[in-house]
C-alpha positions as CSV (number, residue, x, y, z in Angstrom):
1,M,94.1,96.1,110.3
2,A,94.5,99.6,108.8
3,R,97.2,100.4,111.3
4,L,99.1,97.2,110.4
5,G,98.7,98.1,106.7
6,R,100.3,101.6,107.3
7,L,103.1,100.0,109.3
8,A,103.8,97.5,106.5
9,W,103.8,100.3,104.0
10,Q,106.3,102.2,106.1
11,R,108.5,99.1,106.1
12,R,108.2,99.1,102.3
13,A,106.3,95.9,102.1
14,P,103.5,96.9,99.7
15,V,102.0,93.4,99.1
16,E,101.7,92.9,102.9
17,A,100.3,96.4,103.4
18,E,97.7,96.0,100.6
19,G,96.5,92.8,102.2
20,F,96.1,94.4,105.6
21,L,94.3,97.4,104.1
22,E,92.0,95.3,102.0
23,R,91.0,93.4,105.1
24,A,90.5,96.8,106.9
25,V,88.0,98.0,104.2
26,A,86.2,94.6,103.8
27,G,82.6,95.2,104.7
28,G,82.8,98.9,104.4
29,G,85.7,100.2,106.3
30,H,86.6,103.8,107.2
31,A,87.4,106.5,104.8
32,T,90.9,106.8,106.1
33,A,91.6,103.1,105.4
34,W,90.2,103.5,101.9
35,F,92.4,106.6,101.4
36,D,95.5,104.7,102.5
37,L,94.6,101.9,100.2
38,G,94.2,104.4,97.3
39,L,97.6,105.9,98.1
40,L,99.3,102.5,98.2
41,R,97.7,101.4,94.9
42,Q,98.6,104.7,93.3
43,D,102.2,104.3,94.4
44,T,102.2,100.7,93.0
45,R,100.7,102.1,89.7
46,K,97.4,100.2,90.1
47,F,95.6,103.3,88.9
48,G,92.2,101.7,88.3
49,S,92.1,100.1,91.8
50,A,93.3,103.4,93.3
51,A,90.5,105.3,91.6
52,E,88.0,102.8,93.1
53,A,89.4,103.5,96.5
54,Y,89.3,107.3,96.1
55,R,85.7,107.1,94.9
56,R,84.8,105.1,98.1
57,V,86.4,107.8,100.2
58,L,84.3,110.4,98.4
59,E,81.2,108.4,98.9
60,M,81.9,108.3,102.6
61,R,83.3,111.8,102.9
62,P,82.1,114.0,100.1
63,D,84.1,116.9,101.6
64,A,87.5,115.3,101.1
65,P,89.4,117.4,98.6
66,E,92.6,115.3,98.9
67,A,90.7,112.2,97.7
68,A,89.3,114.2,94.8
69,V,92.8,115.5,93.8
70,N,94.2,112.0,94.0
71,L,91.3,110.6,92.0
72,G,92.1,113.2,89.3
73,V,95.7,112.2,89.3
74,V,95.0,108.5,88.8
75,L,92.4,109.2,86.2
76,Q,94.8,111.4,84.3
77,E,97.4,108.6,84.5
78,T,95.0,106.3,82.8
79,G,94.3,108.8,80.0
80,D,90.9,109.8,81.3
81,I,91.5,113.6,81.1
82,H,87.7,114.4,81.2
83,G,87.3,112.3,84.4
84,A,90.4,113.9,85.8
85,M,89.1,117.4,85.2
86,A,85.8,116.6,86.8
87,A,87.7,115.3,89.9
88,Y,89.9,118.3,89.9
89,S,86.9,120.6,89.6
90,L,85.3,118.8,92.6
91,A,88.5,119.3,94.6
92,Y,88.8,122.9,93.7
93,G,85.2,123.5,94.6
94,L,85.8,121.9,98.0
95,S,89.0,123.8,98.6
96,P,90.4,126.5,96.3
97,S,93.8,126.0,98.0
98,T,94.2,122.8,96.0
99,F,94.8,124.9,92.8
100,G,98.6,124.7,93.0
101,V,98.5,120.9,93.4
102,I,96.0,120.6,90.6
103,A,98.0,122.8,88.2
104,M,101.2,120.8,89.0
105,A,99.5,117.5,88.4
106,L,98.1,118.7,85.1
107,A,101.6,119.7,84.0
108,S,103.5,116.7,85.2
109,A,101.5,113.6,84.4
110,P,102.1,111.7,81.1
111,S,99.1,113.3,79.5
112,G,100.1,116.7,81.1
113,R,99.3,120.1,79.8
114,L,101.1,123.3,80.4
115,W,98.5,125.9,81.3
116,L,99.2,129.3,79.7
117,D,96.3,131.1,81.3
118,E,96.0,130.6,85.1
119,E,92.7,132.5,85.3
120,A,91.2,130.4,82.5
121,L,92.2,127.2,84.4
122,R,90.6,128.6,87.6
123,R,87.4,129.4,85.7
124,L,87.3,125.9,84.1
125,L,87.8,124.2,87.5
126,A,85.1,126.4,89.0
127,G,82.7,125.1,86.3
128,G,82.9,128.0,83.9
129,A,84.0,128.2,80.3
130,P,86.9,130.2,79.0
131,A,86.1,133.6,77.6
132,S,85.9,133.8,73.8
133,G,89.1,135.2,72.3
134,A,91.1,134.1,75.3
135,K,94.7,132.9,74.7
136,P,95.1,129.1,74.5
137,L,94.2,127.3,77.7
138,A,96.9,124.7,77.5
139,V,99.5,123.1,75.2
140,D,100.4,119.4,75.2
141,T,103.7,118.9,76.9
142,G,104.5,116.0,74.5
143,R,104.7,113.2,77.1
């Protein structure tokens, strides 16, 4: 079913693809099918459902930084910046190479922020706090 879902998605048939992927994950499914369902729902702007799918991936594969980044993106899209930052922190902790993707997501989403201090953002993602007297962490991009 998951393969049929991916093929339907490639044909740009999102309703059909979602149906196949939902059947693929019924009763548990594999992490890859949940991830694909999350991507499809994210692309079709069903952010709450996409977040559920990414959370399922992380339950099955807690070492999946891509799912954590995408969870952060969809939570940020819904306005849950605290949840997004927690997901981004998880992703960064799993794979520091996600920093660029995270920084770009933070700057480009509707509730985006332009980070002025890259090291402060890295510390925040790693679970630390910004140093006192540091320059502003971020400014609202006005979206």
